[in-house]
A tleap script that builds the chain and sets N, CA, C and O, in Angstrom:
source leaprc.protein.ff14SB
mol = sequence {
  NTHR VAL ARG CYS PRO SER HIE MET ILE ILE
  GLU ALA ASP ASP VAL ALA ALA ARG ASN ALA
  ALA LEU THR LEU LYS ASN TYR GLU PHE ALA
  PHE VAL LYS ARG SER ASP ARG GLN TRP THR
  TYR ALA ILE LEU ALA TYR ARG SER PHE GLU
  ASN VAL TYR LYS GLY LYS PRO HIE LYS PRO
  LYS ASP MET GLN ASP CYS MET THR PHE VAL
  VAL ASN SER HIE GLY ALA LEU LYS THR CILE
}
set mol.1.N position { 6.803 0.356 -2.523 }
set mol.1.CA position { 8.004 1.162 -2.457 }
set mol.1.C position { 7.782 2.305 -1.467 }
set mol.1.O position { 6.718 2.923 -1.434 }
set mol.2.N position { 8.795 2.565 -0.677 }
set mol.2.CA position { 8.713 3.632 0.304 }
set mol.2.C position { 8.767 4.975 -0.406 }
set mol.2.O position { 9.693 5.247 -1.171 }
set mol.3.N position { 7.790 5.796 -0.154 }
set mol.3.CA position { 7.763 7.135 -0.750 }
set mol.3.C position { 8.153 8.209 0.254 }
set mol.3.O position { 8.573 9.305 -0.117 }
set mol.4.N position { 8.007 7.875 1.529 }
set mol.4.CA position { 8.308 8.836 2.576 }
set mol.4.C position { 8.863 8.082 3.786 }
set mol.4.O position { 8.263 7.093 4.209 }
set mol.5.N position { 9.989 8.518 4.354 }
set mol.5.CA position { 10.574 7.824 5.508 }
set mol.5.C position { 9.618 7.694 6.693 }
set mol.5.O position { 9.776 6.792 7.516 }
set mol.6.N position { 8.633 8.582 6.788 }
set mol.6.CA position { 7.704 8.500 7.915 }
set mol.6.C position { 6.773 7.291 7.802 }
set mol.6.O position { 6.049 6.985 8.749 }
set mol.7.N position { 6.781 6.602 6.662 }
set mol.7.CA position { 5.951 5.421 6.489 }
set mol.7.C position { 6.549 4.187 7.154 }
set mol.7.O position { 5.885 3.157 7.263 }
set mol.8.N position { 7.805 4.287 7.601 }
set mol.8.CA position { 8.509 3.151 8.182 }
set mol.8.C position { 8.916 3.448 9.622 }
set mol.8.O position { 9.148 4.597 9.996 }
set mol.9.N position { 8.997 2.386 10.418 }
set mol.9.CA position { 9.611 2.475 11.739 }
set mol.9.C position { 11.003 1.874 11.588 }
set mol.9.O position { 11.146 0.703 11.236 }
set mol.10.N position { 12.013 2.667 11.850 }
set mol.10.CA position { 13.398 2.208 11.723 }
set mol.10.C position { 13.977 2.100 13.124 }
set mol.10.O position { 14.080 3.089 13.849 }
set mol.11.N position { 14.355 0.878 13.493 }
set mol.11.CA position { 14.897 0.635 14.821 }
set mol.11.C position { 16.306 1.204 14.946 }
set mol.11.O position { 17.007 1.378 13.949 }
set mol.12.N position { 16.711 1.490 16.179 }
set mol.12.CA position { 17.993 2.146 16.443 }
set mol.12.C position { 19.197 1.249 16.159 }
set mol.12.O position { 20.270 1.749 15.818 }
set mol.13.N position { 19.032 -0.080 16.295 }
set mol.13.CA position { 20.155 -0.981 16.072 }
set mol.13.C position { 19.642 -2.342 15.597 }
set mol.13.O position { 18.436 -2.587 15.573 }
set mol.14.N position { 20.566 -3.216 15.224 }
set mol.14.CA position { 20.202 -4.527 14.684 }
set mol.14.C position { 19.453 -5.401 15.688 }
set mol.14.O position { 18.551 -6.149 15.312 }
set mol.15.N position { 19.823 -5.306 16.952 }
set mol.15.CA position { 19.152 -6.113 17.978 }
set mol.15.C position { 17.684 -5.693 18.103 }
set mol.15.O position { 16.800 -6.547 18.171 }
set mol.16.N position { 17.429 -4.411 18.134 }
set mol.16.CA position { 16.054 -3.920 18.224 }
set mol.16.C position { 15.263 -4.292 16.976 }
set mol.16.O position { 14.086 -4.639 17.068 }
set mol.17.N position { 15.907 -4.223 15.804 }
set mol.17.CA position { 15.227 -4.599 14.560 }
set mol.17.C position { 14.886 -6.088 14.562 }
set mol.17.O position { 13.792 -6.477 14.154 }
set mol.18.N position { 15.821 -6.917 15.020 }
set mol.18.CA position { 15.562 -8.364 15.094 }
set mol.18.C position { 14.420 -8.656 16.047 }
set mol.18.O position { 13.534 -9.449 15.728 }
set mol.19.N position { 14.428 -8.030 17.208 }
set mol.19.CA position { 13.358 -8.248 18.192 }
set mol.19.C position { 12.004 -7.809 17.643 }
set mol.19.O position { 10.996 -8.472 17.887 }
set mol.20.N position { 11.969 -6.711 16.911 }
set mol.20.CA position { 10.713 -6.256 16.306 }
set mol.20.C position { 10.240 -7.256 15.251 }
set mol.20.O position { 9.046 -7.542 15.160 }
set mol.21.N position { 11.167 -7.786 14.457 }
set mol.21.CA position { 10.810 -8.768 13.425 }
set mol.21.C position { 10.265 -10.049 14.047 }
set mol.21.O position { 9.366 -10.680 13.490 }
set mol.22.N position { 10.804 -10.430 15.193 }
set mol.22.CA position { 10.338 -11.654 15.862 }
set mol.22.C position { 8.891 -11.553 16.333 }
set mol.22.O position { 8.241 -12.575 16.552 }
set mol.23.N position { 8.382 -10.341 16.491 }
set mol.23.CA position { 7.000 -10.172 16.953 }
set mol.23.C position { 5.982 -10.253 15.812 }
set mol.23.O position { 4.779 -10.336 16.060 }
set mol.24.N position { 6.465 -10.229 14.547 }
set mol.24.CA position { 5.540 -10.294 13.413 }
set mol.24.C position { 4.805 -11.628 13.389 }
set mol.24.O position { 5.387 -12.683 13.641 }
set mol.25.N position { 3.532 -11.556 13.086 }
set mol.25.CA position { 2.698 -12.748 12.948 }
set mol.25.C position { 2.307 -12.894 11.484 }
set mol.25.O position { 2.344 -11.930 10.719 }
set mol.26.N position { 1.926 -14.127 11.102 }
set mol.26.CA position { 1.478 -14.361 9.733 }
set mol.26.C position { 0.404 -13.354 9.357 }
set mol.26.O position { -0.472 -13.021 10.155 }
set mol.27.N position { 0.495 -12.879 8.121 }
set mol.27.CA position { -0.442 -11.928 7.499 }
set mol.27.C position { -0.288 -10.497 8.004 }
set mol.27.O position { -1.116 -9.644 7.685 }
set mol.28.N position { 0.758 -10.217 8.787 }
set mol.28.CA position { 1.051 -8.832 9.146 }
set mol.28.C position { 1.990 -8.251 8.081 }
set mol.28.O position { 2.687 -8.984 7.379 }
set mol.29.N position { 1.989 -6.931 7.981 }
set mol.29.CA position { 2.769 -6.247 6.946 }
set mol.29.C position { 4.073 -5.704 7.504 }
set mol.29.O position { 4.183 -5.375 8.685 }
set mol.30.N position { 5.061 -5.620 6.616 }
set mol.30.CA position { 6.366 -5.062 6.974 }
set mol.30.C position { 7.020 -4.539 5.699 }
set mol.30.O position { 6.631 -4.922 4.595 }
set mol.31.N position { 8.008 -3.670 5.850 }
set mol.31.CA position { 8.829 -3.272 4.721 }
set mol.31.C position { 9.993 -4.246 4.620 }
set mol.31.O position { 10.652 -4.537 5.618 }
set mol.32.N position { 10.246 -4.749 3.421 }
set mol.32.CA position { 11.291 -5.736 3.170 }
set mol.32.C position { 12.239 -5.170 2.125 }
set mol.32.O position { 11.800 -4.628 1.110 }
set mol.33.N position { 13.539 -5.297 2.371 }
set mol.33.CA position { 14.519 -4.818 1.388 }
set mol.33.C position { 14.700 -5.890 0.321 }
set mol.33.O position { 15.054 -7.030 0.622 }
set mol.34.N position { 14.453 -5.508 -0.932 }
set mol.34.CA position { 14.567 -6.429 -2.069 }
set mol.34.C position { 16.018 -6.529 -2.527 }
set mol.34.O position { 16.872 -5.762 -2.081 }
set mol.35.N position { 16.289 -7.471 -3.413 }
set mol.35.CA position { 17.648 -7.662 -3.910 }
set mol.35.C position { 18.149 -6.449 -4.699 }
set mol.35.O position { 19.357 -6.254 -4.837 }
set mol.36.N position { 17.221 -5.631 -5.216 }
set mol.36.CA position { 17.631 -4.398 -5.914 }
set mol.36.C position { 17.844 -3.230 -4.941 }
set mol.36.O position { 18.029 -2.088 -5.362 }
set mol.37.N position { 17.815 -3.532 -3.634 }
set mol.37.CA position { 18.057 -2.599 -2.526 }
set mol.37.C position { 16.906 -1.619 -2.297 }
set mol.37.O position { 17.050 -0.671 -1.526 }
set mol.38.N position { 15.776 -1.835 -2.951 }
set mol.38.CA position { 14.576 -1.021 -2.725 }
set mol.38.C position { 13.764 -1.653 -1.599 }
set mol.38.O position { 13.748 -2.874 -1.441 }
set mol.39.N position { 13.095 -0.812 -0.821 }
set mol.39.CA position { 12.205 -1.297 0.228 }
set mol.39.C position { 10.807 -1.473 -0.355 }
set mol.39.O position { 10.307 -0.597 -1.061 }
set mol.40.N position { 10.177 -2.617 -0.053 }
set mol.40.CA position { 8.846 -2.934 -0.556 }
set mol.40.C position { 7.933 -3.296 0.603 }
set mol.40.O position { 8.335 -4.008 1.523 }
set mol.41.N position { 6.715 -2.810 0.555 }
set mol.41.CA position { 5.684 -3.156 1.531 }
set mol.41.C position { 5.251 -4.584 1.220 }
set mol.41.O position { 4.826 -4.865 0.099 }
set mol.42.N position { 5.351 -5.490 2.193 }
set mol.42.CA position { 5.090 -6.910 1.950 }
set mol.42.C position { 4.287 -7.500 3.103 }
set mol.42.O position { 4.175 -6.903 4.174 }
set mol.43.N position { 3.733 -8.683 2.862 }
set mol.43.CA position { 2.964 -9.386 3.888 }
set mol.43.C position { 3.698 -10.673 4.262 }
set mol.43.O position { 4.166 -11.412 3.396 }
set mol.44.N position { 3.786 -10.924 5.562 }
set mol.44.CA position { 4.412 -12.153 6.041 }
set mol.44.C position { 3.467 -13.316 5.759 }
set mol.44.O position { 2.392 -13.401 6.352 }
set mol.45.N position { 3.862 -14.206 4.859 }
set mol.45.CA position { 3.022 -15.347 4.490 }
set mol.45.C position { 3.144 -16.466 5.516 }
set mol.45.O position { 2.139 -17.016 5.966 }
set mol.46.N position { 4.393 -16.807 5.889 }
set mol.46.CA position { 4.600 -17.881 6.867 }
set mol.46.C position { 6.032 -17.865 7.373 }
set mol.46.O position { 6.920 -17.250 6.783 }
set mol.47.N position { 6.226 -18.560 8.485 }
set mol.47.CA position { 7.552 -18.795 9.061 }
set mol.47.C position { 7.899 -20.261 8.862 }
set mol.47.O position { 7.014 -21.115 8.815 }
set mol.48.N position { 9.190 -20.548 8.745 }
set mol.48.CA position { 9.632 -21.932 8.578 }
set mol.48.C position { 11.070 -22.067 9.063 }
set mol.48.O position { 11.758 -21.070 9.283 }
set mol.49.N position { 11.516 -23.311 9.228 }
set mol.49.CA position { 12.923 -23.581 9.483 }
set mol.49.C position { 13.517 -24.093 8.192 }
set mol.49.O position { 13.001 -25.038 7.595 }
set mol.50.N position { 14.619 -23.463 7.749 }
set mol.50.CA position { 15.241 -23.796 6.462 }
set mol.50.C position { 16.727 -24.046 6.660 }
set mol.50.O position { 17.356 -23.475 7.551 }
set mol.51.N position { 17.287 -24.922 5.802 }
set mol.51.CA position { 18.736 -25.087 5.760 }
set mol.51.C position { 19.345 -23.834 5.149 }
set mol.51.O position { 18.852 -23.326 4.141 }
set mol.52.N position { 20.406 -23.340 5.753 }
set mol.52.CA position { 21.142 -22.199 5.216 }
set mol.52.C position { 22.392 -22.763 4.553 }
set mol.52.O position { 23.153 -23.507 5.172 }
set mol.53.N position { 22.598 -22.399 3.281 }
set mol.53.CA position { 23.724 -22.931 2.518 }
set mol.53.C position { 24.828 -21.897 2.425 }
set mol.53.O position { 24.579 -20.723 2.150 }
set mol.54.N position { 26.063 -22.350 2.660 }
set mol.54.CA position { 27.234 -21.468 2.580 }
set mol.54.C position { 28.335 -22.182 1.826 }
set mol.54.O position { 28.474 -23.403 1.906 }
set mol.55.N position { 29.117 -21.406 1.094 }
set mol.55.CA position { 30.299 -21.942 0.423 }
set mol.55.C position { 29.978 -22.764 -0.809 }
set mol.55.O position { 28.820 -22.907 -1.203 }
set mol.56.N position { 31.043 -23.306 -1.415 }
set mol.56.CA position { 30.914 -24.141 -2.609 }
set mol.56.C position { 31.699 -25.412 -2.374 }
set mol.56.O position { 32.820 -25.309 -1.876 }
set mol.57.N position { 31.213 -26.600 -2.686 }
set mol.57.CA position { 29.835 -26.808 -3.126 }
set mol.57.C position { 28.873 -26.461 -1.999 }
set mol.57.O position { 29.237 -26.470 -0.823 }
set mol.58.N position { 27.652 -26.159 -2.377 }
set mol.58.CA position { 26.661 -25.721 -1.398 }
set mol.58.C position { 26.374 -26.833 -0.399 }
set mol.58.O position { 25.768 -27.851 -0.733 }
set mol.59.N position { 26.817 -26.619 0.818 }
set mol.59.CA position { 26.567 -27.576 1.891 }
set mol.59.C position { 25.739 -26.877 2.952 }
set mol.59.O position { 26.002 -25.720 3.279 }
set mol.60.N position { 24.729 -27.573 3.503 }
set mol.60.CA position { 23.920 -26.927 4.544 }
set mol.60.C position { 24.781 -26.559 5.747 }
set mol.60.O position { 25.540 -27.386 6.252 }
set mol.61.N position { 24.660 -25.329 6.199 }
set mol.61.CA position { 25.394 -24.873 7.376 }
set mol.61.C position { 24.607 -25.226 8.628 }
set mol.61.O position { 25.128 -25.887 9.527 }
set mol.62.N position { 23.369 -24.792 8.690 }
set mol.62.CA position { 22.518 -25.113 9.828 }
set mol.62.C position { 21.083 -24.704 9.516 }
set mol.62.O position { 20.812 -24.060 8.502 }
set mol.63.N position { 20.175 -25.084 10.398 }
set mol.63.CA position { 18.770 -24.721 10.240 }
set mol.63.C position { 18.552 -23.369 10.907 }
set mol.63.O position { 19.044 -23.120 12.007 }
set mol.64.N position { 17.810 -22.502 10.231 }
set mol.64.CA position { 17.511 -21.191 10.788 }
set mol.64.C position { 16.033 -20.886 10.634 }
set mol.64.O position { 15.378 -21.353 9.702 }
set mol.65.N position { 15.514 -20.086 11.573 }
set mol.65.CA position { 14.142 -19.604 11.502 }
set mol.65.C position { 14.069 -18.587 10.371 }
set mol.65.O position { 14.832 -17.620 10.361 }
set mol.66.N position { 13.166 -18.791 9.422 }
set mol.66.CA position { 13.034 -17.903 8.268 }
set mol.66.C position { 11.618 -17.344 8.195 }
set mol.66.O position { 10.673 -17.923 8.730 }
set mol.67.N position { 11.498 -16.214 7.526 }
set mol.67.CA position { 10.197 -15.602 7.264 }
set mol.67.C position { 10.059 -15.458 5.757 }
set mol.67.O position { 10.978 -14.980 5.091 }
set mol.68.N position { 8.905 -15.872 5.211 }
set mol.68.CA position { 8.652 -15.743 3.782 }
set mol.68.C position { 7.560 -14.703 3.583 }
set mol.68.O position { 6.464 -14.809 4.133 }
set mol.69.N position { 7.892 -13.690 2.777 }
set mol.69.CA position { 6.992 -12.573 2.508 }
set mol.69.C position { 6.508 -12.628 1.070 }
set mol.69.O position { 7.254 -13.029 0.176 }
set mol.70.N position { 5.265 -12.227 0.843 }
set mol.70.CA position { 4.755 -11.965 -0.501 }
set mol.70.C position { 5.051 -10.493 -0.762 }
set mol.70.O position { 4.617 -9.618 -0.013 }
set mol.71.N position { 5.809 -10.230 -1.850 }
set mol.71.CA position { 6.322 -8.880 -2.056 }
set mol.71.C position { 5.665 -8.110 -3.192 }
set mol.71.O position { 5.967 -6.933 -3.392 }
set mol.72.N position { 4.762 -8.761 -3.948 }
set mol.72.CA position { 4.064 -8.014 -4.993 }
set mol.72.C position { 2.731 -8.685 -5.329 }
set mol.72.O position { 2.417 -9.754 -4.808 }
set mol.73.N position { 1.974 -8.065 -6.180 }
set mol.73.CA position { 0.643 -8.566 -6.526 }
set mol.73.C position { 0.676 -9.819 -7.396 }
set mol.73.O position { -0.356 -10.458 -7.602 }
set mol.74.N position { 1.854 -10.172 -7.906 }
set mol.74.CA position { 1.998 -11.387 -8.723 }
set mol.74.C position { 2.353 -12.593 -7.849 }
set mol.74.O position { 2.459 -13.711 -8.353 }
set mol.75.N position { 2.538 -12.374 -6.551 }
set mol.75.CA position { 2.842 -13.474 -5.633 }
set mol.75.C position { 4.308 -13.802 -5.487 }
set mol.75.O position { 4.652 -14.866 -4.973 }
set mol.76.N position { 5.198 -12.899 -5.934 }
set mol.76.CA position { 6.626 -13.133 -5.767 }
set mol.76.C position { 6.954 -13.212 -4.279 }
set mol.76.O position { 6.393 -12.476 -3.468 }
set mol.77.N position { 7.877 -14.123 -3.929 }
set mol.77.CA position { 8.237 -14.358 -2.534 }
set mol.77.C position { 9.662 -13.934 -2.248 }
set mol.77.O position { 10.525 -13.962 -3.126 }
set mol.78.N position { 9.896 -13.540 -1.006 }
set mol.78.CA position { 11.241 -13.242 -0.501 }
set mol.78.C position { 11.350 -13.909 0.845 }
set mol.78.O position { 10.551 -13.636 1.740 }
set mol.79.N position { 12.332 -14.783 1.004 }
set mol.79.CA position { 12.562 -15.467 2.279 }
set mol.79.C position { 13.796 -14.879 2.934 }
set mol.79.O position { 14.857 -14.779 2.316 }
set mol.80.N position { 13.646 -14.493 4.186 }
set mol.80.CA position { 14.785 -13.955 4.938 }
set mol.80.C position { 14.918 -14.706 6.247 }
set mol.80.O position { 15.815 -14.414 7.038 }
savepdb mol mol.pdb
quit
């Protein structure tokens, strides 16, 4: 959990943030926003291509480059 804003690098816009995320390599650390809207220090476990599902019934929209992070000491994962 972020305790001080100086612990994070916050990019000026979405394009800069995306470009910075693209430079991450496996086993590097980053802050990841959890579903509870808290930021967590996490490690990039791996990258993959995944089907993205939209609408109901859930039909694959397209394949996207994803990053899977380990977000806690119990091994919980977050894929973005």
